[in-house]
Each structure stands twice: as C-alpha cells, then as structure tokens.
C-alpha positions in Angstrom: -114.6 -196.1 -131.3 -117.5 -193.9 -132.2 -120.2 -193.2 -129.6 -122.8 -194.7 -131.9 -121.0 -198.0 -131.8 -121.2 -198.2 -128.0 -123.8 -200.5 -126.4 -126.2 -199.2 -123.9 -124.3 -201.2 -121.2 -121.1 -199.4 -122.2 -122.8 -196.0 -122.0 -124.1 -196.8 -118.5 -120.5 -197.7 -117.5 -119.2 -194.4 -118.9 -121.9 -192.5 -117.0 -121.1 -194.4 -113.8 -117.4 -193.8 -114.0 -117.8 -190.1 -114.9 -120.2 -189.6 -112.0 -117.8 -191.4 -109.7 -115.0 -189.0 -110.8 -117.2 -186.0 -110.3 -118.4 -187.0 -106.8 -114.8 -187.9 -106.0 -113.6 -184.5 -107.0 -116.4 -182.9 -105.0 -115.3 -184.8 -101.9 -111.6 -183.7 -102.7 -112.6 -180.1 -103.1 -114.5 -180.2 -99.7 -112.0 -182.2 -97.7 -108.7 -181.1 -99.2 -109.3 -177.8 -100.8 -111.6 -176.6 -98.0 -114.4 -175.5 -100.3 -117.7 -175.2 -98.5 -120.6 -176.6 -100.6 -123.6 -174.3 -100.9 -127.2 -175.6 -100.8 -127.4 -175.8 -104.6 -124.1 -177.7 -104.7 -125.4 -180.2 -102.3 -128.6 -180.6 -104.4 -126.4 -181.2 -107.5 -124.5 -183.9 -105.7 -127.8 -185.5 -104.9 -128.8 -185.6 -108.5 -125.3 -186.9 -109.5 -125.8 -189.7 -107.0 -129.1 -190.6 -108.6 -127.6 -190.6 -112.1 -124.6 -192.7 -110.9 -126.5 -195.2 -108.9 -129.0 -195.7 -111.7 -126.1 -196.2 -114.2 -124.4 -198.6 -111.9 -127.6 -200.7 -111.5 -128.3 -200.6 -115.2 -124.7 -201.6 -116.1 -124.8 -204.6 -113.7 -128.4 -205.6 -114.6 -127.8 -205.4 -118.4 -131.5 -205.1 -118.9 -133.7 -205.8 -121.9 -134.7 -202.7 -124.0 -137.8 -201.7 -122.1 -136.1 -201.8 -118.8 -133.0 -200.0 -120.2 -135.4 -197.2 -121.4 -136.7 -197.0 -117.8 -133.2 -196.6 -116.4 -132.4 -194.1 -119.1 -135.6 -192.2 -118.2 -134.4 -191.9 -114.6 -131.0 -190.6 -115.7 -132.8 -188.2 -118.1 -135.0 -186.8 -115.3 -132.2 -186.6 -112.7 -130.0 -184.9 -115.3 -132.8 -182.4 -116.3 -133.2 -181.6 -112.6 -129.5 -181.2 -112.3 -129.4 -178.9 -115.3 -132.1 -176.7 -113.7 -130.2 -176.5 -110.4 -126.8 -175.9 -111.9 -128.4 -173.4 -114.3 -130.0 -171.5 -111.4 -126.6 -171.4 -109.7 -124.9 -170.1 -112.8 -127.6 -167.4 -113.0 -127.1 -166.5 -109.4 -123.4 -166.2 -110.0 -124.0 -163.9 -113.0 -126.1 -161.4 -111.0 -124.6 -158.0 -110.1 -123.6 -157.9 -106.4 -126.6 -155.6 -105.5 -129.1 -158.1 -106.9 -127.7 -161.3 -105.2 -130.1 -162.6 -102.6 -129.2 -162.4 -99.0 -127.2 -165.3 -97.5 -129.3 -167.6 -95.3 -128.4 -169.6 -92.2 -126.4 -172.8 -92.6 -128.3 -175.9 -93.7 -127.7 -177.7 -90.4 -129.5 -174.9 -88.6 -132.4 -174.9 -91.1 -132.7 -178.6 -90.8 -132.8 -178.5 -87.0 -135.0 -175.4 -86.5 -137.2 -174.7 -89.6 -139.9 -176.9 -91.2 -138.9 -179.4 -93.9 -140.3 -177.1 -96.6 -137.8 -174.4 -95.8 -135.0 -176.9 -96.1 -136.3 -178.0 -99.5 -136.6 -174.3 -100.6 -133.0 -173.7 -99.6 -131.8 -176.8 -101.5 -133.6 -175.9 -104.7 -133.7 -172.1 -104.7 -130.4 -171.4 -103.0 -129.3 -168.1 -101.4 -126.5 -165.6 -101.6 -123.9 -168.2 -100.7 -124.7 -170.0 -104.0 -123.7 -166.8 -106.0 -120.1 -166.9 -104.7 -117.5 -168.3 -107.1 -114.8 -170.0 -105.2 -113.4 -172.3 -107.9 -112.9 -171.9 -111.7 -111.4 -174.1 -114.5 -111.1 -172.7 -118.0 -113.2 -169.7 -117.0 -116.2 -171.7 -115.8 -117.3 -172.1 -112.2 -118.0 -175.5 -110.7 -121.7 -174.9 -111.4 -120.9 -174.2 -115.1 -119.1 -177.5 -115.4 -121.9 -179.2 -113.6 -124.3 -177.8 -116.1 -122.2 -179.2 -118.9 -121.9 -182.7 -117.3 -125.6 -182.9 -116.6 -126.3 -182.0 -120.2 -123.9 -184.7 -121.4 -125.6 -187.3 -119.2 -129.0 -186.1 -120.5 -127.8 -186.5 -124.1 -126.4 -190.0 -123.3 -129.7 -191.1 -121.8 -131.5 -190.0 -125.0 -128.9 -191.9 -127.0 -129.7 -195.1 -125.0 -133.4 -194.7 -125.7 -132.7 -194.2 -129.4 -130.4 -197.2 -129.5 -133.1 -199.4 -128.0 -135.7 -198.1 -130.4 -133.5 -198.7 -133.4 -132.7 -202.3 -132.2 -136.5 -202.9 -132.1 -137.0 -201.8 -135.7 
C-alpha cells in the first residue's frame, strides 16, 4: 500500500503507534538500560506526547476535514518544536569538548530552588549534559533519531492537510 492511498485516519494511527513505540523505548532506556535523560531529552518526550495524544484523539474522533487539519496543525507545530529541540541537541553533541556549555544542576534542584523561567531555559536550551552521547544506533545518537522521527511526523501532518485539500476540490 502506498502512503498516498492511506486515509488521514490511518496516518493518525501510524503516528500514534510510532510515538507509542518511541516513548516505550525511552522508558526502557531509562528504566532498563539506566540512561539518564537530559533536559532536552525530557523536552523531546513532552513534544512526542503532544504528537501522540493528538494523533490518538484524531484517530478516535475521525473528524471532518477542517477539524482534521486542526489536529494536523497541532502535530505540525509540536513536531517543528521537537525538530528544533532535537536539532539543538545534535548541535551540542557536535561541538568540540572545549566549546560545550557547562553542566547545570539537576532539573529537580532547578524546579525546587530556581524561578520557573530558569526551568524552562534548561528544558529548551540544555546544558553540557545534553552534549553527552550515551547511546547510538547506525551512527546516530538518540537525538539524531529523534530529529528524523519528528521530521517524519511533520511530513505526515502536511500530507494529512494536502489530503483534506484534495478531497475538497
């Protein structure tokens, strides 16, 4: 079956299942492999959650075209934000050691002691912990794969909008 033959509802299901697998693997890598997520990893998981929940709601709702475009827009925006965060982490990972920012305190400490703005800065800007590569598959770090997955979800959200426009013509 070609991707163009898939309905918007089927695409939402594919997105939901893919996100479920990604979040499931993230939980596995934390609990079983013992990897410690950095602030940018946590932010990426947040955007995956938005993409997955939106896709789940859209799949179950099976909306008319205009509402389907709204759901696709949410997935597009969350994916674009995820691309930015994953891209920032890939950039941090590519820096020479002497240019990597200093590591900050743990997020729990920032959450308890510092203002909320500092927590947001840590979640979106990252620190030296985010430059550490602790896992690779086919030569790409987890952030690199995250960048690819968010890009795929962004493309699929555009495909949903294009499908709804072509069905209106």
